[in-house]
C-alpha positions in Angstrom: -2.0 -36.8 41.8 1.4 -37.5 40.4 4.5 -37.0 42.5 5.3 -33.0 42.9 7.7 -31.4 40.4 9.5 -28.3 40.6 7.7 -25.6 38.5 9.0 -25.8 34.6 10.2 -22.5 34.3 13.8 -23.2 33.1 14.4 -23.8 29.4 14.7 -27.4 28.5 17.3 -28.5 26.4 15.9 -32.0 25.6 13.2 -31.5 23.0 11.1 -33.8 20.9 7.9 -34.1 18.9 4.7 -35.4 21.1 3.3 -38.6 20.2 0.2 -38.9 18.1 -1.8 -40.9 20.9 -2.7 -37.8 22.9 -5.6 -37.5 25.1 -8.8 -35.8 23.9 -8.2 -33.0 26.3 -4.6 -32.0 25.0 -5.8 -32.3 21.5 -8.6 -29.9 22.1 -5.8 -27.5 24.0 -3.5 -27.8 21.1 -6.6 -26.9 18.8 -7.6 -23.8 20.6 -3.7 -22.5 20.5 -3.9 -23.0 16.6 -7.1 -21.3 16.2 -5.5 -18.1 18.0 -4.7 -15.2 15.7 -2.4 -12.7 17.2 -1.6 -9.6 15.7 0.3 -9.6 12.3 3.7 -8.4 13.7 3.9 -11.8 15.5 5.3 -14.9 13.6 4.3 -18.2 15.4 5.5 -21.4 14.1 5.6 -24.9 15.8 8.8 -26.2 17.4 9.9 -29.5 19.0 8.4 -29.7 22.4 10.3 -30.8 25.6 10.7 -34.6 26.1 10.6 -34.9 30.0 8.6 -32.1 31.7 5.3 -33.8 30.9 3.9 -36.7 29.4 2.3 -34.5 26.4 3.5 -31.2 25.2 3.3 -28.7 22.6 5.5 -25.7 21.6 5.4 -22.5 19.7 8.2 -20.2 18.8 7.4 -16.6 18.2 9.3 -13.6 16.7 8.1 -10.0 16.5 9.3 -8.7 13.2 8.5 -5.4 11.8 9.9 -3.8 8.6 12.0 -6.9 8.0 13.8 -6.5 11.5 13.6 -8.9 14.4 12.6 -7.0 17.7 11.8 -9.8 20.1 11.5 -13.5 20.4 10.2 -16.1 22.7 8.7 -19.6 23.4 5.1 -20.7 24.3 5.0 -24.4 25.7 1.7 -26.1 26.7 2.6 -29.2 29.0 -0.2 -31.8 30.2 -0.2 -34.6 32.5 -3.5 -36.3 32.6 -2.7 -37.6 36.2 -2.1 -34.1 37.4 0.8 -32.6 39.1 0.8 -31.3 42.5 3.1 -28.4 41.9 1.2 -27.2 39.2 -2.3 -27.6 40.8 -3.9 -29.0 37.7 -3.1 -31.0 34.7 -2.1 -28.4 32.1 0.8 -25.9 32.7 2.0 -23.1 30.4 5.8 -22.2 30.0 6.8 -19.3 28.4 10.1 -17.3 27.4 10.3 -13.8 26.0 13.8 -11.9 24.9 13.8 -8.5 23.7 16.7 -5.8 23.3 16.8 -3.0 25.6 18.0 0.7 25.3 21.1 1.1 27.4 19.5 3.3 29.9 16.6 0.9 30.5 19.1 -1.7 31.4 19.9 -0.3 34.7 16.3 0.8 35.7 15.7 -0.7 38.9 12.1 -1.1 38.6 12.4 -2.8 34.9 11.8 -6.3 36.4 8.7 -5.6 38.2 7.4 -3.6 35.5 8.0 -6.4 33.2 6.2 -8.9 35.4 3.4 -6.6 35.9 2.7 -6.5 32.0 2.6 -10.4 32.0 -0.2 -10.3 35.0 -2.0 -7.4 33.2 -1.9 -9.0 29.8 -3.9 -12.1 31.4 -5.8 -10.1 33.7 -7.3 -8.0 30.8 -8.6 -10.8 29.2 -9.9 -12.2 32.4 -7.7 -15.5 32.2 -7.8 -17.1 35.6 -4.4 -18.9 36.5 -2.7 -20.5 39.7 0.8 -21.0 40.7 2.4 -18.5 38.6 6.2 -18.7 38.7 8.8 -16.9 36.8 12.2 -14.7 36.5 13.1 -11.3 35.0 16.7 -11.0 33.8 18.4 -8.2 32.4 22.1 -9.1 30.6 24.4 -6.5 29.3 27.2 -7.1 26.7 30.3 -5.4 25.6 32.0 -6.4 22.3 35.9 -6.5 22.0 38.5 -7.5 19.3 37.0 -8.6 16.2 33.5 -7.5 17.5 34.5 -4.2 18.7 32.6 -2.3 15.9 29.3 -3.7 17.6 27.5 -1.4 20.0 27.1 -2.5 23.6 23.7 -4.8 23.7 21.3 -5.0 26.7 18.6 -7.6 26.8 15.6 -8.4 28.8 14.6 -11.9 29.4 11.3 -13.1 31.0 10.6 -16.6 32.1 6.9 -17.2 33.3 4.9 -20.3 33.8 1.3 -20.8 35.2 -1.5 -23.2 35.5 -4.7 -22.0 33.3 -7.9 -22.7 35.5 -9.9 -23.3 32.3 -7.7 -25.2 29.5 -10.4 -24.3 26.8 -9.2 -20.7 27.3 -5.8 -21.4 25.8 -6.2 -19.6 22.9 -6.8 -16.4 25.3 -3.6 -17.1 27.2 -1.5 -17.3 23.9 -2.9 -14.2 22.7 -2.0 -12.4 25.8 1.3 -13.8 25.7 1.7 -12.4 22.4 0.7 -9.3 23.3 3.3 -9.2 26.0 5.9 -10.1 23.5 4.9 -7.3 21.3 5.0 -5.0 24.2 8.4 -6.1 25.1 9.4 -5.4 21.6 8.3 -1.8 21.7 5.3 -2.0 19.7 2.1 0.4 20.8 -0.7 -1.4 22.4 -3.5 -3.2 20.3 -6.9 -2.7 21.6 -7.5 -2.6 25.3 -4.7 -3.4 27.9 -1.4 -2.1 29.2 -0.3 1.1 27.5 3.4 1.2 28.3 5.9 -0.3 26.1 9.7 -0.6 25.8 11.2 1.9 23.8 12.4 0.4 20.6 16.2 -0.4 20.2 16.7 -0.5 16.2 19.6 -3.0 15.2 20.3 -6.6 14.6 19.8 -8.9 17.4 22.8 -11.0 17.7 22.4 -14.6 18.9 
């Protein structure tokens, strides 16, 4: 195994496109992601993948759009080290980010972090997706605007960062679909098919970046 690294849950700043000489296992994993078809409100697009987190990486950005309005966004990154990573307990790692606006009253709910994390685990469990070494954070942030921005209402945002090691890399399409379901749930969309039935109340209005 290669030397141990920390769990790659943090957002990478240095991004690049992976090289073309990828091993077959990684190419199959990327093909499995490309074959996944999430619900229609989820818009997926490729994005530059992290340069220094693994020898091979593939990244997707996702946005929840309904009636022309952006409700949530996020990133899904697949890392691969053919030599394996001790901290991952495997040679693949999924690294994700979800961001969604919150209603003001939810921003102070003490149970929100635990509930949001349970949505992720339930989304994976309902598809029977085995994984090891899960890691992550749930953050709530609030903003109040002043001066030239004083006309904007207060903003509250949920941010969920998570990483895990898929036991079966051939099932990575299912991992992506589970994560897309979590993104939709955080955006306040009703559940699609089986799975958790609770969603965040929707907060209408433009999402400032």
